[in-house]
N, C-alpha and C positions, 0 to 999 in steps of 0.2 A: 504494500500500500504506500503510495507516494504522499509524503507530507506536503500540505499546502504552505505557501509562503505567507509570512506575516502581512505583507503588502502586495496586492495584486493590481498592477497598473496596465496590463497588456491591452485591455479594451479601450482605455483612455488614450494610450499611446498610438493606437492604430489611426486615430483621427489626425495625427500630426506626422505620420510616416511619409517618406518620399523615396523614390527609386534610387538605389545606390548599387555600385559594383564593388565587390571585394576581390582583390587580386592577390592570390597566395603564390609565392615563389618558393621553390625548394632548390637545393643544390645537389647536383649529381655527385655522389661520393664514390662512384665506381673507379675513378682515377684518384687514388689517395696517397701515393707515395712516389718517391723518385723525382727527377727533374727532366726537363726537355733538353736533350743533347744539343739541339740546334740553337735554342734561345737562352738556355741556362736558367729558365724560369721554372719554379715549382708549380706543377699543374694541379696538385691535389686540392680537392674540395673548392674549386673555383668555377666550375661549370654550372651555370644556372640551368635548371630543367624547364620544360614548358610550363608557363604559369597556369594556375587553375583560376578561372573567373567564375565568381558566384554572383548572380543577379538576385538581389533581395530588396527589402525595404527597411528603413530605419529612420530615427528622428535625428536630424542634423541641427545643431544649435550653435550660434556664435557665443563667444565669451563676452561678458560685460566689460566695459572699460575699467571698472574697479578690479575685476578678476585678473585682467591683463596687467594692470599696474601692480597688484599685490603678488604676481607670480615672479617678480624680479627678473624679467626677461625671458623666462621659460616659455611664456605664451605671447602671441602677437594678435593683432586684430584679424589676421588671416587664419588663426587656429580655430578649430571647431571641436564640439563635443558630439559624440555619437551615442545615442541610447538605443539599444537593440537587445533582443533576447537570443543571443548567440555568442559563442566563444570565438574571439578573433585573436590570432597570434600577433605578438609585437612585430613591428616593421611591415605588416601587411599594408597594401595600398588600398585606399578607399576612394572611389571616384563618385563625385556628386556634382551635377550641373556643369560638367566639363572641367572641373577642378580636381586635382589629385591631392590626397592627404595621406600621411604616413601615421599608422597607429603607434603612438609613443608609449602609452601605458594604460592599464585598466584600473578604473576606480571601482572596487568591488562592492556591489550591493546585493549580489545574488544569494548571499546567505539568508537574507530576510526579505528580498523583493524578487519579482519575476523579470528583472532586466539587469543588464550590465551597462556601465558607462565607460566610454573610452575617450582619451585625450588624443586629438588628431592634430598633427602639424602639417601646414600647407607645404606642398612640394613645388619647387620652381617650375614655371611655365616652360622652361627650356628643356626639361626632362621629357623624354618621349612618352606620349600617352598611348597606352595599349588599346 
């Protein structure tokens, strides 16, 4: 029997959800030792595998000017909060309205609520958008 959470917000959050993409990248670890005889570079654990793209919905929120100020430079006006009922690994890329964000950290509420909050950092427009 699954225990219910102290706070259940999923029905309310659905009203504010928007389409997002989550891009998960992994590293091919099949080449993990030695070095390239021609270049002298170590090839181990550097080959990115094909990214996995998840189309889903979540609540994207900007930080207030006060939160940005109090962060001591960790957050900017371009940073966002993501509220979603899903586990997202650090450094995963979130795409929303043509903008890319990197998942920097999880703010854990899932012990007592039915959602997780993530701190997202805006990624440069010069980075290639998948």
